[in-house]
TORNUKOL-77537 format. One record per residue: y, z, x of N, C-alpha, C in turn; residue in three letters. Coordinates in Angstrom, 2 decimals. Example, Ala and Ser with C-alpha at 12.3 -4.5 7.8 and 13.67 -1.06 7.14 Angstrom:
2
SITE;-5.69;7.80;13.19;-4.50;7.80;12.30;-3.30;7.80;13.20;ALA
SITE;-2.25;7.08;12.85;-1.06;7.14;13.67;0.03;7.87;12.90;SER
# end
This chain:
56
SITE;16.66;-6.03;-2.03;16.34;-5.64;-0.72;15.19;-4.45;-0.87;MET
SITE;14.29;-4.75;-0.20;13.16;-3.68;-0.25;13.67;-2.33;0.58;GLU
SITE;13.01;-1.30;0.47;13.29;0.15;1.07;12.34;-0.18;2.23;ALA
SITE;12.69;0.49;3.30;11.99;0.59;4.46;10.92;1.81;4.26;LYS
SITE;9.81;1.21;4.87;8.34;1.83;4.37;8.61;3.16;5.35;GLN
SITE;8.13;4.49;4.97;8.17;5.58;5.62;7.08;5.53;6.60;PRO
SITE;6.94;6.15;7.71;5.92;6.31;8.65;5.66;7.66;9.10;THR
SITE;4.00;7.75;9.35;3.74;8.98;9.84;4.63;9.89;10.88;PRO
SITE;4.46;11.02;10.89;4.07;12.06;10.05;4.66;12.08;8.65;PRO
SITE;4.21;12.38;7.79;4.99;12.26;6.49;5.40;13.66;5.93;PHE
SITE;6.47;13.89;5.59;6.79;15.31;4.85;6.43;15.08;3.33;ASP
SITE;7.00;16.01;2.57;6.59;15.84;1.18;7.51;14.56;0.34;ARG
SITE;8.85;14.58;0.98;9.59;13.60;0.60;8.97;12.13;0.84;GLN
SITE;8.77;12.02;2.07;8.28;10.55;2.63;6.92;10.20;2.03;THR
SITE;6.14;11.08;1.98;4.83;11.05;1.00;4.95;10.26;-0.18;ALA
SITE;5.85;11.15;-0.72;6.11;10.40;-2.02;6.72;9.25;-2.30;ALA
SITE;7.70;9.04;-1.36;8.30;7.92;-1.49;7.11;6.65;-0.87;GLN
SITE;6.12;6.96;-0.09;4.93;5.88;0.48;4.25;5.76;-0.89;LYS
SITE;4.23;6.76;-1.72;3.07;6.83;-2.72;3.71;6.04;-3.96;VAL
SITE;5.16;5.98;-4.16;5.96;5.29;-5.24;5.71;3.86;-4.58;ARG
SITE;6.26;3.51;-3.41;6.19;2.00;-2.99;4.66;1.50;-3.19;MET
SITE;3.71;2.24;-3.08;2.54;1.51;-3.26;2.27;1.24;-4.70;ALA
SITE;2.50;2.12;-5.59;2.52;2.09;-7.06;3.22;1.08;-7.47;LYS
SITE;4.70;0.79;-7.10;5.41;-0.01;-7.58;4.73;-1.50;-6.97;ASP
SITE;4.27;-1.77;-5.84;3.69;-3.02;-5.37;2.75;-3.33;-6.27;ALA
SITE;1.75;-2.64;-6.39;0.62;-2.78;-7.11;0.74;-3.16;-8.47;TRP
SITE;1.63;-2.56;-9.13;2.20;-3.06;-10.51;2.76;-4.21;-10.58;ASN
SITE;3.15;-4.76;-9.48;4.14;-6.13;-9.48;2.80;-7.13;-9.44;SER
SITE;1.65;-6.69;-9.38;0.50;-7.77;-9.44;0.68;-8.79;-8.28;ARG
SITE;1.61;-8.56;-7.42;2.03;-9.77;-6.34;1.33;-9.46;-5.09;ASP
SITE;0.12;-10.15;-4.70;-0.77;-9.57;-3.71;-0.10;-9.72;-2.22;PRO
SITE;0.90;-10.57;-2.16;1.84;-10.63;-0.78;2.45;-9.32;-0.65;ASP
SITE;2.83;-8.70;-1.75;3.67;-7.30;-1.79;2.72;-6.34;-1.74;ARG
SITE;1.72;-6.33;-2.30;0.58;-5.23;-2.42;0.23;-4.91;-1.16;VAL
SITE;-0.32;-6.15;-0.13;-0.83;-5.74;1.02;0.17;-4.96;1.94;VAL
SITE;1.45;-5.16;1.79;2.53;-4.49;2.73;2.25;-3.20;2.86;GLN
SITE;2.11;-2.38;1.77;2.20;-1.07;1.62;0.84;-0.25;2.02;VAL
SITE;-0.07;-1.18;2.57;-1.44;-0.63;2.83;-1.74;-0.80;4.25;TYR
SITE;-2.29;-0.08;4.97;-2.68;0.03;6.42;-3.55;-1.58;6.58;THR
SITE;-3.69;-2.18;7.98;-4.76;-3.23;7.99;-5.92;-2.89;8.04;GLU
SITE;-6.43;-1.58;8.02;-7.82;-1.09;8.06;-8.10;-0.37;6.76;ASP
SITE;-7.20;-1.01;5.86;-7.56;-0.41;4.56;-9.02;-0.73;3.82;THR
SITE;-9.59;0.01;3.40;-10.79;-0.22;2.56;-10.77;-0.28;1.08;VAL
SITE;-10.98;-1.54;0.53;-10.57;-1.65;-0.84;-11.94;-1.57;-1.71;TRP
SITE;-11.67;-1.17;-2.89;-13.23;-0.83;-3.59;-12.78;-1.65;-4.93;ARG
SITE;-13.45;-2.66;-5.45;-13.24;-3.34;-7.01;-14.56;-3.27;-7.20;ASN
SITE;-15.03;-2.42;-7.86;-16.44;-2.07;-8.65;-17.52;-2.56;-7.38;ARG
SITE;-18.11;-3.78;-7.37;-19.07;-3.79;-6.71;-18.82;-4.61;-5.26;ALA
SITE;-17.43;-4.85;-5.26;-16.79;-5.60;-3.92;-16.18;-4.57;-2.98;GLU
SITE;-16.15;-4.71;-1.73;-15.54;-3.80;-0.79;-14.79;-4.82;0.22;PHE
SITE;-13.68;-5.38;-0.13;-12.93;-5.98;0.92;-12.41;-5.07;1.96;PRO
SITE;-12.36;-5.66;3.03;-11.44;-4.84;4.16;-10.33;-5.36;4.79;ARG
SITE;-9.41;-4.51;5.03;-8.16;-5.25;5.71;-7.33;-5.96;4.82;GLY
SITE;-6.17;-6.25;5.14;-5.11;-7.08;4.56;-5.60;-8.61;4.06;ARG
SITE;-5.98;-9.03;4.99;-6.47;-10.41;4.78;-7.59;-10.67;3.88;VAL
SITE;-8.74;-9.94;3.64;-9.50;-9.95;2.60;-8.73;-9.56;0.96;ALA
# end
C-alpha cells in the first residue's frame, strides 16, 4: 500500500516526504506511478521537449 501524499502547506517533514515519494516514483520507471506525484500543470523538460501536464 502506498503512503498518502502530503498536501500543502508543507512543513519540513512533509516536504521531505513529498520529495522522497517523487524520487521513488521516478526511480521505479513506471510512468503511471510517476505522474501521480506531480501536479497536473507540471511542466516537464527533456532536453528539447517540453511536455505539459500528466497526460503528456
